[in-house]
Backbone as a printed PyTorch tensor [residue, N CA C, xyz], in Angstrom:
tensor([[[ -6.9770,  -2.6370,  29.5190],
         [ -7.4620,  -1.5040,  28.4990],
         [ -8.1980,  -1.9750,  27.4550]],

        [[ -9.2390,  -1.3340,  27.1240],
         [-10.0130,  -1.5860,  25.9200],
         [-10.0990,  -0.8640,  24.9460]],

        [[ -9.5650,  -1.1230,  23.6820],
         [ -9.3610,  -0.1650,  22.5360],
         [-10.2110,  -0.5220,  21.4830]],

        [[-10.6420,   0.7840,  21.0970],
         [-11.8150,   0.5390,  20.0000],
         [-11.1040,   1.5220,  18.3270]],

        [[-11.3320,   0.1480,  17.5450],
         [-10.7340,   0.6220,  16.4750],
         [-11.9230,   1.3030,  14.9710]],

        [[-11.9140,   2.4250,  14.9570],
         [-12.7970,   3.1980,  14.0460],
         [-11.8520,   3.5510,  12.3470]],

        [[-12.5250,   2.5280,  12.1170],
         [-11.7350,   2.2390,  10.6480],
         [-12.6810,   2.9620,   9.2120]],

        [[-12.3380,   3.8470,   8.0220],
         [-13.0330,   3.3290,   7.0830],
         [-12.3500,   4.0500,   5.8810]],

        [[-12.5230,   2.7270,   5.0690],
         [-11.8350,   2.0960,   3.9920],
         [-12.4920,   1.3850,   3.4160]],

        [[-13.4920,   1.0870,   2.1430],
         [-14.3200,   1.1310,   1.4120],
         [-13.8450,  -0.4720,   0.9420]],

        [[-12.3500,  -0.4460,   0.8840],
         [-12.2690,  -1.8850,  -0.2510],
         [-11.2080,  -3.1740,   0.3600]],

        [[-11.5100,  -4.4170,   0.6660],
         [-10.7220,  -5.1150,   1.3690],
         [ -9.4000,  -5.1220,   0.6640]],

        [[ -9.2940,  -4.8900,  -0.3800],
         [ -7.7590,  -4.9690,  -1.5290],
         [ -7.1090,  -3.8620,  -1.1470]],

        [[ -7.3180,  -2.8030,  -0.1220],
         [ -6.8650,  -1.4600,   0.2280],
         [ -4.9650,  -1.9380,   0.8420]],

        [[ -4.2330,  -0.9800,   0.6310],
         [ -3.1960,  -1.0120,   1.7150],
         [ -3.7620,  -0.8620,   3.3330]],

        [[ -4.7260,   0.1110,   3.0820],
         [ -5.2560,   0.1650,   4.7660],
         [ -5.6750,  -0.8020,   5.2380]],

        [[ -6.6180,  -1.5190,   4.6180],
         [ -6.9300,  -3.2880,   5.2900],
         [ -5.9030,  -4.1030,   5.5950]],

        [[ -4.8440,  -3.5900,   4.9040],
         [ -3.3110,  -4.6980,   5.5530],
         [ -3.0430,  -3.9850,   6.9490]],

        [[ -3.1270,  -2.5820,   6.4370],
         [ -2.6480,  -1.9690,   7.8420],
         [ -3.4200,  -2.6530,   8.9930]],

        [[ -4.8020,  -2.6080,   9.0130],
         [ -5.9140,  -3.0590,  10.0350],
         [ -5.5950,  -4.4620,  10.3010]],

        [[ -5.2320,  -5.0590,   9.3500],
         [ -5.2490,  -6.6940,   9.4730],
         [ -3.9650,  -6.7400,  10.8500]],

        [[ -2.7250,  -5.7290,  10.5840],
         [ -1.4070,  -6.3020,  10.6290],
         [ -1.8320,  -5.5770,  12.1940]],

        [[ -2.5350,  -4.5680,  12.2920],
         [ -2.8440,  -3.8330,  13.7710],
         [ -3.7600,  -4.5830,  14.9030]],

        [[ -4.6650,  -5.2960,  14.2540],
         [ -5.4330,  -6.4150,  15.1730],
         [ -4.4390,  -7.5880,  15.4140]],

        [[ -3.3250,  -8.1330,  14.4810],
         [ -2.7510,  -9.4960,  15.2190],
         [ -1.7050,  -8.6200,  16.2640]],

        [[ -1.5250,  -7.3830,  16.1110],
         [ -0.4610,  -7.0690,  17.0820],
         [ -1.5060,  -6.8020,  18.1430]],

        [[ -3.0250,  -6.4820,  18.1300],
         [ -3.5070,  -6.1390,  19.2610],
         [ -3.5130,  -7.4410,  20.4110]],

        [[ -3.9720,  -8.7540,  19.2280],
         [ -4.4730,  -9.8320,  20.0070],
         [ -2.7090, -10.7660,  20.5040]],

        [[ -1.6820, -10.2260,  20.0850],
         [ -0.7660, -10.3710,  20.6550],
         [ -0.5580, -10.0020,  21.9820]],

        [[ -0.8510,  -8.7400,  22.2660],
         [ -0.5950,  -8.0400,  23.6500],
         [ -1.5880,  -8.3630,  24.6550]],

        [[ -2.7120,  -9.2040,  24.3430],
         [ -3.5260,  -9.4660,  25.1360],
         [ -4.6270,  -8.6900,  25.6900]],

        [[ -4.6160,  -7.2130,  25.0920],
         [ -5.8640,  -6.4090,  25.6130],
         [ -6.6200,  -6.5260,  24.4710]],

        [[ -7.8070,  -6.5320,  25.0420],
         [ -9.5920,  -6.6430,  24.1860],
         [-10.0910,  -5.5850,  23.2030]],

        [[-10.3100,  -5.6220,  22.2950],
         [-10.2590,  -4.4770,  21.1840],
         [-11.8370,  -4.6600,  20.5460]],

        [[-12.4650,  -3.5330,  19.7390],
         [-13.4370,  -3.9220,  19.3320],
         [-13.2880,  -2.8360,  18.3230]],

        [[-14.1950,  -2.9020,  16.9000],
         [-13.4520,  -2.6900,  15.5450],
         [-15.1830,  -2.2510,  14.9060]],

        [[-15.4260,  -1.0720,  14.5850],
         [-16.0990,  -0.1340,  13.8880],
         [-15.9570,   0.2620,  12.4520]],

        [[-16.1370,  -0.7070,  11.6360],
         [-16.1860,  -0.4520,  10.2810],
         [-17.1910,   0.0940,   9.6160]],

        [[-16.7750,   1.2260,   9.3000],
         [-17.9680,   2.5800,   8.9430],
         [-18.4980,   2.0900,   7.3360]],

        [[-17.8730,   1.7370,   6.6340],
         [-18.0160,   1.4240,   5.5090],
         [-19.1510,   0.0850,   5.3920]],

        [[-18.7630,  -0.8850,   6.1350],
         [-19.1640,  -2.1830,   6.2750],
         [-20.9340,  -2.2940,   7.0950]],

        [[-20.3740,  -1.4620,   7.9250],
         [-22.0020,  -0.7450,   8.8660],
         [-22.8430,  -0.2980,   7.6640]],

        [[-22.2710,   0.6080,   6.6230],
         [-23.0850,   1.2650,   5.8040],
         [-23.5960,   2.3070,   6.4260]],

        [[-22.3610,   3.3300,   7.2310],
         [-23.0120,   4.5010,   7.8790],
         [-23.4540,   5.4320,   6.9660]],

        [[-24.2370,   5.9470,   7.5870],
         [-24.3720,   7.6630,   6.6070],
         [-24.1120,   8.9060,   7.8370]],

        [[-23.1670,   9.1580,   6.7290],
         [-22.2930,  10.3600,   7.1740],
         [-23.1640,  11.5460,   7.0710]],

        [[-24.4910,  11.8430,   6.3110],
         [-24.9990,  12.9800,   5.5320],
         [-26.1880,  13.6010,   7.0950]],

        [[-25.9220,  14.6540,   7.6500],
         [-26.9700,  15.0870,   8.5020],
         [-28.1980,  15.6690,   7.7600]],

        [[-29.2060,  14.7770,   8.4270],
         [-30.7690,  15.3860,   7.8560],
         [-31.3020,  16.3240,   8.5050]],

        [[-31.9860,  17.4720,   7.5510],
         [-32.6040,  18.4160,   8.7020],
         [-33.5130,  18.0220,   9.6660]],

        [[-33.9710,  16.9840,   9.7830],
         [-34.4950,  16.1760,  11.1200],
         [-33.5460,  16.1550,  11.9030]],

        [[-32.0880,  15.5660,  11.7750],
         [-31.2610,  15.1370,  12.7430],
         [-30.7040,  16.6280,  13.5240]],

        [[-30.3840,  17.2850,  12.1780],
         [-29.8680,  19.0620,  12.8350],
         [-30.9180,  19.7840,  13.7260]],

        [[-32.3480,  19.1460,  13.3280],
         [-33.0780,  19.8500,  14.6750],
         [-32.8960,  19.4260,  16.1780]],

        [[-32.4980,  18.2880,  15.8260],
         [-31.8880,  17.8730,  17.4780],
         [-30.7280,  17.5680,  17.8830]],

        [[-29.7290,  18.5070,  17.0660],
         [-27.8910,  18.6020,  17.0790],
         [-27.6830,  19.2510,  18.4510]],

        [[-28.2370,  20.4830,  18.8170],
         [-28.1160,  21.1790,  19.8030],
         [-28.3700,  20.7230,  21.0550]],

        [[-29.2020,  19.7930,  21.3220],
         [-30.0110,  18.8330,  22.2660],
         [-29.2240,  17.8390,  22.5820]],

        [[-28.2620,  17.1820,  21.4300],
         [-27.4440,  15.7940,  21.9430],
         [-28.1100,  14.8450,  21.0920]],

        [[-29.1020,  15.2790,  20.4440],
         [-30.1010,  14.4430,  20.2720],
         [-30.1500,  13.5810,  18.8870]],

        [[-30.7000,  12.0090,  18.3550],
         [-29.9370,  11.5120,  16.9110],
         [-31.0490,  10.9130,  16.6980]],

        [[-31.5080,  10.3460,  15.1280],
         [-32.4250,   9.5280,  14.3840],
         [-31.7790,   7.9440,  14.7300]],

        [[-30.3070,   8.2540,  13.8500],
         [-29.9150,   6.8440,  13.4210],
         [-29.6380,   5.8570,  14.5740]],

        [[-29.9860,   4.7730,  14.6610],
         [-30.0920,   3.8680,  16.0780],
         [-28.2600,   3.4410,  16.0720]],

        [[-28.0940,   3.6020,  15.1070],
         [-26.1570,   3.3210,  14.9860],
         [-25.4330,   4.0620,  15.8300]],

        [[-25.8590,   5.1260,  15.9650],
         [-25.4060,   6.6220,  16.6050],
         [-25.5200,   5.8410,  18.6760]],

        [[-26.4790,   5.3260,  18.4480],
         [-26.5390,   4.7580,  20.3650],
         [-25.5090,   3.9800,  20.2220]],

        [[-25.4270,   2.5160,  19.2630],
         [-24.7710,   1.5590,  19.3690],
         [-23.0550,   2.2510,  19.6820]],

        [[-22.5310,   3.1650,  18.2690],
         [-21.0650,   3.5340,  18.3880],
         [-21.1870,   4.1710,  19.8900]],

        [[-21.8920,   5.1760,  20.1890],
         [-21.5400,   5.9000,  21.2680],
         [-21.2190,   4.7880,  22.3060]],

        [[-22.0060,   3.8060,  22.6150],
         [-21.8890,   2.6290,  24.0190],
         [-20.1210,   1.9670,  23.7610]],

        [[-19.8990,   1.6040,  22.1490],
         [-18.5920,   1.5070,  22.1830],
         [-17.6490,   1.9100,  22.7200]],

        [[-17.7030,   3.2450,  22.2970],
         [-17.0310,   4.9930,  22.8090],
         [-16.8650,   4.3390,  24.2230]],

        [[-18.1390,   4.7350,  24.8920],
         [-18.1200,   4.6680,  26.5540],
         [-17.1630,   2.9980,  27.1950]],

        [[-17.0940,   2.0800,  26.1940],
         [-16.3990,   0.9590,  26.8840],
         [-15.3830,   0.8040,  26.6400]],

        [[-14.8020,   2.0520,  26.0670],
         [-13.4030,   1.9580,  25.1770],
         [-12.6970,   3.1220,  26.7420]],

        [[-11.1510,   3.0760,  26.6000],
         [-10.1360,   4.2730,  26.8960],
         [ -8.9560,   3.7710,  25.9160]],

        [[ -8.9130,   3.5330,  24.9610],
         [ -8.3410,   4.0910,  23.6410],
         [ -8.8400,   4.0720,  22.3380]],

        [[ -8.8630,   5.1030,  21.3760],
         [ -9.3360,   5.1570,  20.1860],
         [ -8.4290,   5.0510,  19.5060]],

        [[ -8.3370,   4.2460,  18.1260],
         [ -7.6360,   4.2360,  17.2350],
         [ -8.3280,   4.3940,  15.9270]],

        [[ -8.4040,   5.7590,  15.4930],
         [ -8.7900,   5.9750,  13.6740],
         [ -7.3710,   5.5590,  12.6670]],

        [[ -8.1750,   4.7850,  11.7780],
         [ -7.1630,   4.5270,  10.7130],
         [ -8.3060,   4.6880,   9.5260]],

        [[ -7.4370,   5.7500,   8.4970],
         [ -8.0220,   5.8280,   7.2390],
         [ -7.0770,   6.3650,   6.4050]],

        [[ -7.4350,   6.1980,   5.0010],
         [ -7.0110,   7.2410,   4.3610],
         [ -6.8340,   8.6940,   3.8440]],

        [[ -5.7300,   9.2940,   4.0930],
         [ -6.1370,  10.8230,   3.8670],
         [ -6.5850,  11.2120,   1.7970]],

        [[ -7.4780,  11.7580,   1.8270],
         [ -7.7590,  12.0140,   0.7350],
         [ -8.4550,  13.7800,   0.7230]],

        [[ -7.7380,  14.4590,  -0.3580],
         [ -7.7750,  15.3530,  -0.1320],
         [ -7.3010,  16.2760,   1.1110]],

        [[ -6.3310,  15.6080,   1.7980],
         [ -6.1310,  16.3450,   2.6220],
         [ -6.6050,  16.4130,   3.8520]],

        [[ -7.5000,  15.2940,   4.0820],
         [ -8.5860,  14.9650,   5.4200],
         [ -8.9220,  13.6960,   5.3900]],

        [[ -9.9170,  13.3130,   5.9300],
         [-10.5600,  12.2570,   6.2100],
         [-11.4880,  11.9220,   5.1940]],

        [[-11.7100,  10.4860,   4.8280],
         [-12.7390,  10.0190,   4.0450],
         [-14.0330,  10.9180,   4.4500]],

        [[-15.2450,  11.1920,   3.7320],
         [-16.1820,  11.9430,   4.2230],
         [-17.4400,  11.2370,   5.0350]],

        [[-16.6620,   9.5790,   4.7900],
         [-17.3720,   8.5730,   6.0480],
         [-17.2220,   8.9170,   7.3030]],

        [[-16.0700,   9.2700,   7.4130],
         [-15.6900,   9.2350,   9.1760],
         [-15.5100,  10.8270,   9.1990]],

        [[-15.5300,  11.7500,   8.4170],
         [-16.1400,  13.2270,   9.2640],
         [-17.2710,  13.3850,   9.4920]],

        [[-18.3230,  12.3260,   8.9170],
         [-19.8190,  12.4690,   8.9890],
         [-20.0340,  11.3670,  10.4010]],

        [[-18.9050,  10.5420,  11.0650],
         [-18.8070,   9.5650,  12.0300],
         [-18.6120,  10.6090,  13.1190]],

        [[-17.9960,  11.4850,  13.2730],
         [-17.5170,  12.3930,  13.8790],
         [-18.4070,  13.6130,  14.1830]],

        [[-18.7770,  14.3560,  13.1860],
         [-19.7080,  14.9820,  13.2900],
         [-21.0410,  14.3530,  14.2570]],

        [[-21.4810,  13.4980,  13.8570],
         [-23.0360,  12.8640,  14.7180],
         [-22.7350,  11.6420,  15.5150]],

        [[-21.8880,  11.7400,  15.8500],
         [-21.4770,  10.6970,  17.2740],
         [-20.5990,  11.2890,  18.3600]],

        [[-20.0280,  12.1600,  17.9630],
         [-19.8240,  13.1810,  19.2050],
         [-20.2240,  14.4340,  19.3150]],

        [[-21.5400,  14.3040,  20.1450],
         [-22.4750,  15.1020,  19.9810],
         [-22.6000,  15.8770,  21.3140]],

        [[-23.0380,  16.7850,  21.0770],
         [-22.9700,  17.8200,  22.2130],
         [-23.8410,  17.4120,  23.3100]],

        [[-23.1880,  17.9480,  24.6330],
         [-23.9800,  16.9970,  25.7950],
         [-23.8510,  15.6450,  25.7170]],

        [[-23.1140,  14.8730,  25.2820],
         [-22.7630,  13.5660,  24.8400],
         [-20.9420,  13.7050,  25.4920]],

        [[-20.6100,  14.4240,  24.5890],
         [-19.0470,  14.1540,  23.9450],
         [-18.2650,  15.4850,  25.2220]],

        [[-19.0980,  16.3160,  24.7300],
         [-18.6700,  17.7400,  25.1930],
         [-19.6600,  19.0240,  25.5770]],

        [[-19.7710,  20.1090,  26.1160],
         [-20.4200,  21.0450,  26.2720],
         [-19.9770,  22.4820,  26.3490]],

        [[-20.2020,  23.1680,  25.5380],
         [-19.6210,  24.7130,  25.6890],
         [-20.6320,  25.7790,  26.2560]],

        [[-20.5000,  26.1890,  27.3210],
         [-21.7620,  26.8440,  28.3390],
         [-21.2270,  28.2080,  27.8770]],

        [[-21.7870,  29.3530,  28.8470],
         [-21.3060,  30.5050,  29.2010],
         [-20.5660,  31.0060,  28.7680]],

        [[-19.6240,  32.0050,  28.2950],
         [-18.5100,  32.1170,  28.5470],
         [-17.4220,  31.2640,  28.3700]],

        [[-17.9690,  30.4650,  27.2770],
         [-16.7830,  29.5480,  26.5000],
         [-16.4390,  28.4360,  27.3280]],

        [[-17.1690,  28.2840,  28.6950],
         [-16.4280,  27.6070,  29.7550],
         [-16.8990,  25.9450,  29.0260]],

        [[-15.9330,  25.4450,  28.9060],
         [-16.0110,  23.8860,  27.7700],
         [-16.1940,  22.6380,  29.1040]],

        [[-17.0850,  22.4370,  29.2370],
         [-17.1590,  20.8250,  29.6000],
         [-16.7610,  19.5640,  28.6830]],

        [[-15.8290,  18.4920,  29.9450],
         [-15.1820,  17.3160,  28.7020],
         [-15.9650,  16.1640,  29.4610]],

        [[-16.6720,  15.4770,  28.5560],
         [-17.4330,  14.3080,  29.1620],
         [-16.5550,  12.9410,  28.5360]],

        [[-15.4630,  13.0100,  27.7880],
         [-14.9850,  11.8040,  27.5530],
         [-13.4360,  11.5660,  28.3880]],

        [[-13.1820,  12.3260,  29.3380],
         [-11.5570,  12.4540,  30.0950],
         [-11.8990,  10.9430,  30.6960]],

        [[-12.4920,   9.7670,  30.4320],
         [-11.9690,   8.1530,  31.0530],
         [-11.1550,   7.6990,  29.2800]],

        [[-10.9210,   8.7770,  28.3970],
         [-10.1090,   7.8330,  27.4820],
         [ -8.6560,   8.7680,  27.3800]],

        [[ -7.7440,   8.3850,  28.1550],
         [ -6.9050,   8.9630,  28.1380],
         [ -5.8670,   9.3440,  27.0300]],

        [[ -5.6160,   8.6690,  25.7940],
         [ -4.8810,   8.5120,  24.8780],
         [ -5.7500,   8.0010,  23.4790]],

        [[ -5.4820,   8.4680,  22.1980],
         [ -6.0490,   8.5450,  20.7820],
         [ -4.9890,   8.3930,  19.8610]],

        [[ -5.0180,   7.2910,  18.7540],
         [ -4.0880,   6.6930,  17.9000],
         [ -4.6100,   7.6840,  16.5600]],

        [[ -3.6710,   8.0520,  15.8280],
         [ -4.3820,   8.5430,  14.1400],
         [ -3.4260,   7.6380,  13.3560]],

        [[ -4.0800,   6.8530,  12.5340],
         [ -3.0590,   6.0140,  11.4110],
         [ -3.4270,   6.3220,  10.1210]],

        [[ -3.1980,   6.5660,   9.6660],
         [ -3.5800,   7.1700,   7.8600],
         [ -2.3670,   7.3540,   6.6260]],

        [[ -2.7280,   6.7040,   5.8010],
         [ -1.9960,   6.7010,   4.6400],
         [ -2.1420,   8.0800,   3.9020]],

        [[ -0.9590,   8.7390,   3.1140],
         [ -1.1350,   9.8540,   2.4480],
         [ -0.4160,   9.7360,   0.9220]],

        [[ -0.9090,  10.4600,  -0.1550],
         [ -0.1170,  10.4590,  -1.2730],
         [  0.7270,  11.7980,  -1.2490]],

        [[  0.8310,  12.6020,  -0.3120],
         [  1.7580,  13.6630,  -0.5910],
         [  3.2110,  13.5900,   0.0180]],

        [[  4.4720,  14.0260,  -0.4650],
         [  5.3360,  14.1590,  -0.1390],
         [  5.7470,  14.5640,   1.3630]],

        [[  6.6220,  13.8950,   2.2500],
         [  6.9890,  14.5670,   3.5430],
         [  6.6790,  15.9020,   3.8370]],

        [[  7.7550,  16.4740,   3.0160],
         [  7.8260,  18.0790,   3.0230],
         [  6.6540,  18.7990,   2.9560]],

        [[  5.4520,  18.2420,   2.1020],
         [  4.2730,  18.6130,   2.1180],
         [  3.4070,  18.3960,   3.2430]],

        [[  3.6040,  17.3910,   3.9860],
         [  2.8260,  16.8050,   4.8590],
         [  3.2680,  18.0880,   6.1910]],

        [[  4.6460,  17.8510,   6.3490],
         [  5.3630,  18.4130,   7.2780],
         [  4.8980,  19.9840,   7.7860]],

        [[  4.8860,  20.6300,   6.3590],
         [  4.8520,  21.9030,   6.7570],
         [  3.1290,  22.0780,   6.6610]],

        [[  2.2620,  21.5060,   6.1610],
         [  0.5980,  21.8650,   5.7040],
         [  0.3460,  21.1660,   6.6480]],

        [[  0.1170,  19.5150,   6.4080],
         [ -0.9440,  18.8280,   6.8600],
         [ -0.6850,  18.3670,   8.4150]],

        [[  0.3830,  18.4830,   8.4180],
         [  0.8790,  18.0100,  10.0300],
         [  0.2990,  19.3040,  11.0520]],

        [[  0.0910,  20.2570,  10.9860],
         [ -0.2940,  21.1500,  11.3780],
         [ -1.8150,  20.9090,  11.4320]],

        [[ -2.1540,  21.1780,  10.5260],
         [ -3.8910,  20.8370,  10.2720],
         [ -4.5670,  19.7270,  10.8650]],

        [[ -3.9950,  18.2770,  10.8140],
         [ -4.0950,  17.2820,  11.6770],
         [ -4.2690,  17.1450,  13.2400]],

        [[ -2.9740,  18.1790,  13.3790],
         [ -2.8380,  18.1020,  14.6630],
         [ -3.8880,  19.4750,  15.5920]],

        [[ -4.6170,  19.9980,  14.6740],
         [ -5.3370,  21.3180,  15.4110],
         [ -6.8300,  19.9390,  15.3470]],

        [[ -6.6650,  19.9510,  13.8720],
         [ -8.3510,  19.4770,  13.5360],
         [ -8.6330,  18.2820,  14.5180]],

        [[ -7.6500,  17.2470,  15.2090],
         [ -8.0470,  15.9960,  15.2620],
         [ -7.7030,  16.1950,  17.0440]],

        [[ -6.5830,  17.2710,  17.3190],
         [ -6.3650,  17.2360,  18.7180],
         [ -7.0580,  18.8500,  19.3800]],

        [[ -6.8850,  20.0650,  18.8960],
         [ -7.2530,  20.7250,  19.7820],
         [ -9.0670,  21.0350,  19.7420]],

        [[ -9.0440,  20.9110,  18.1130],
         [-10.3600,  21.4030,  17.7550],
         [-11.2670,  20.0780,  18.0150]],

        [[-10.7280,  18.5910,  18.4360],
         [-12.1960,  17.6090,  18.1250],
         [-11.9130,  16.6380,  19.9030]],

        [[-10.9430,  15.9940,  19.3100],
         [-10.6690,  15.2030,  20.3190],
         [-10.0420,  15.7050,  21.8330]],

        [[ -9.2020,  16.8290,  21.9450],
         [ -9.1890,  17.4410,  23.5780],
         [-10.3470,  18.4810,  23.7870]],

        [[-10.9530,  18.4860,  23.0480],
         [-12.4150,  19.4490,  23.1030],
         [-13.0690,  18.0780,  24.2770]],

        [[-13.3540,  16.8470,  23.9920],
         [-13.7740,  16.1280,  24.2920],
         [-13.2450,  15.4710,  25.5790]],

        [[-11.9290,  16.0600,  25.6850],
         [-11.1470,  15.3770,  27.4930],
         [-10.1260,  14.7330,  26.7500]],

        [[ -9.8890,  14.0310,  25.4310],
         [ -8.6150,  13.3900,  25.1740],
         [ -7.6910,  13.7640,  25.1660]],

        [[ -6.6430,  13.6230,  25.9450],
         [ -5.7470,  14.6000,  26.1910],
         [ -4.4150,  14.7810,  25.2820]],

        [[ -3.8200,  12.8180,  24.9390],
         [ -2.9430,  12.4370,  24.4080],
         [ -3.1960,  11.9920,  22.9150]],

        [[ -2.4270,  12.6680,  21.9980],
         [ -2.5960,  11.7530,  20.6020],
         [ -1.1670,  11.2040,  19.6580]],

        [[ -0.9530,  10.3950,  19.3950],
         [ -0.2020,   9.3490,  18.5320],
         [ -0.4190,   9.3190,  16.8750]],

        [[  0.5080,   9.8010,  16.2390],
         [  0.3530,   9.9360,  14.7330],
         [  1.1720,   8.9640,  14.3760]],

        [[  0.7160,   7.9490,  13.5710],
         [  1.4330,   7.0460,  12.8380],
         [  0.9610,   7.1350,  11.3680]],

        [[  1.9190,   7.8300,  10.4460],
         [  1.8130,   8.4440,   9.3750],
         [  2.6760,   7.8140,   7.7500]],

        [[  2.1430,   7.3720,   6.7780],
         [  3.1450,   6.7050,   5.9590],
         [  2.6400,   7.6330,   4.5870]],

        [[  3.7770,   8.9750,   4.1240],
         [  3.4900,   9.3730,   3.0210],
         [  4.1210,   9.0920,   1.5680]],

        [[  3.7900,   9.5280,   0.3500],
         [  3.6690,   9.0470,  -0.4990],
         [  3.6210,   7.7600,  -0.8740]],

        [[  2.4920,   7.3420,  -0.9030],
         [  1.9430,   5.5710,  -0.4790],
         [  2.3310,   5.2730,  -1.9950]],

        [[  2.0660,   6.0110,  -3.0630],
         [  2.3120,   5.7270,  -4.3450],
         [  3.3290,   5.7700,  -5.0680]],

        [[  4.3600,   6.0940,  -4.4180],
         [  5.4290,   6.3640,  -5.0630],
         [  6.3760,   5.1060,  -4.3930]],

        [[  6.3100,   5.0110,  -3.0920],
         [  7.4030,   4.3680,  -2.0230],
         [  7.3700,   2.7850,  -2.6550]],

        [[  8.2140,   1.9850,  -2.0610],
         [  8.4080,   0.5970,  -2.5010],
         [  7.8310,  -0.3150,  -1.5470]],

        [[  7.8900,  -1.3730,  -2.1260],
         [  7.4600,  -2.3730,  -1.8110],
         [  7.9350,  -2.9990,  -0.2330]],

        [[  9.3900,  -2.8720,   0.0310],
         [ 10.1030,  -3.0850,   0.9930],
         [  9.8040,  -2.1280,   2.1230]],

        [[  9.1520,  -0.6840,   1.7090],
         [  8.7950,  -0.0410,   2.7380],
         [  7.3790,   0.3880,   3.4020]],

        [[  6.3630,  -0.4780,   2.3970],
         [  5.2570,  -0.7350,   2.6970],
         [  5.0530,  -1.8470,   3.5150]],

        [[  5.8790,  -2.7970,   3.5000],
         [  5.7830,  -3.7920,   4.0960],
         [  7.0110,  -3.3360,   5.6800]],

        [[  7.1860,  -2.5920,   5.6240],
         [  8.4780,  -1.9650,   6.8380],
         [  7.3370,  -1.1690,   7.5330]],

        [[  6.1250,  -0.5660,   7.2930],
         [  5.0760,   0.3590,   7.7260],
         [  4.1790,  -0.8470,   8.2210]],

        [[  3.5350,  -1.8630,   7.5270],
         [  3.0600,  -3.0390,   8.0570],
         [  4.0080,  -3.2230,   9.6060]],

        [[  4.6240,  -3.5680,   9.4090],
         [  5.3470,  -4.2570,  10.7200],
         [  5.6450,  -3.5700,  11.7980]],

        [[  5.8710,  -1.7990,  11.4960],
         [  5.5760,  -0.9000,  12.5660],
         [  4.2960,  -1.0780,  13.0530]],

        [[  3.2170,  -1.2190,  12.2050],
         [  1.9810,  -0.5640,  13.1270],
         [  1.9970,  -2.3640,  14.0090]],

        [[  2.1720,  -3.2900,  13.6800],
         [  1.8540,  -5.0840,  14.0480],
         [  2.6440,  -4.3350,  15.2830]],

        [[  4.0910,  -4.1790,  15.4980],
         [  4.6380,  -3.8980,  16.2770],
         [  4.0280,  -3.3410,  17.5880]],

        [[  3.4910,  -1.5910,  17.0160],
         [  2.6940,  -0.7800,  17.8150],
         [  1.5240,  -1.5130,  18.3730]],

        [[  1.0270,  -2.4130,  17.6390],
         [ -0.3320,  -3.0210,  18.5140],
         [  0.5010,  -4.0740,  19.7910]],

        [[  1.4720,  -4.6180,  19.4800],
         [  2.0340,  -5.6180,  20.4130],
         [  2.2270,  -4.8230,  21.8070]],

        [[  2.8020,  -3.6780,  21.1660],
         [  3.1510,  -3.0250,  22.4440],
         [  2.3240,  -1.4770,  22.7090]],

        [[  1.0720,  -1.5220,  22.5870],
         [  1.0410,  -0.3800,  22.7680],
         [  0.5060,  -0.0500,  23.6680]],

        [[  0.8080,  -0.8130,  24.9660],
         [  0.3860,  -0.0870,  26.5700],
         [  1.6500,   0.4210,  27.1290]],

        [[  2.5850,  -0.1730,  26.9730],
         [  4.0410,   0.4950,  26.5470],
         [  4.2860,   1.9600,  26.0760]],

        [[  3.8080,   1.7470,  24.9160],
         [  4.1940,   2.8630,  24.1090],
         [  2.8500,   4.1350,  24.4530]],

        [[  1.9640,   4.1030,  24.8000],
         [  0.5340,   4.9350,  24.6710],
         [  0.8240,   5.9990,  26.4300]],

        [[  1.4370,   4.7260,  27.0750],
         [  1.7040,   5.0600,  29.0320],
         [  2.3710,   5.7000,  29.1090]],

        [[  3.9700,   5.5440,  28.2330],
         [  4.7690,   5.6280,  29.0420],
         [  5.6630,   7.3220,  29.5320]]])
C-alpha cells in the first residue's frame, strides 16, 4: 500500500504540524511506504489564471507542479488530507490544489446525459484529518454534512474513491492539553494500524 499525505498548514509551530509528525511516526511503524505533498513548502499557487482556465475543459495545465502532483496521486492507493478548518472549509491553498490537480479527463469526466467516467478507482480509500474551533454540536449539525458532501459525493466519489474516513478535533482553542495529546496519540495509532482500519 502506498499512502500520499496532502498537507496544508503554513506554520511548523502549529498543532496541525504536530498531527503530521505523529501521523508519519505511525505510518513508519506500520511498514507501509508514504509520500508527502506540503503545499505551503512547495509554494503552490492555488489561483487560476485566465490562461489556465482556457485549458481547463481539455484537462490541461501550465504549472509544472500539477504533473508532479498527479504522478504522486497515480502512484498511491490511499490519500490523506490534513488541514485546519478555516471559515467552515479548507484553507484556500488546498481548495486550489483540488481545483487545479483533479482535472477533467484526468480524474473524472462527465459526458452526455451526465454520464460520469471515474478515473481514480485504483484509490479505494481517503482519510480527512482536520481541526476546527467550532463546538461539536455545530460541527455535527452543519459542517459534518457539508464535509461529507464536498469531500465525498461532490469530489472524491466523483473521481472513483468510494470510502472516506474522518478524524476531527473540535473546539481546538478551548480543549485541554491532555485532549490535544490524546488526539495526537489517536492519529499515531491510526497511522500504525491504517491497513486494518481502512480495509476492515
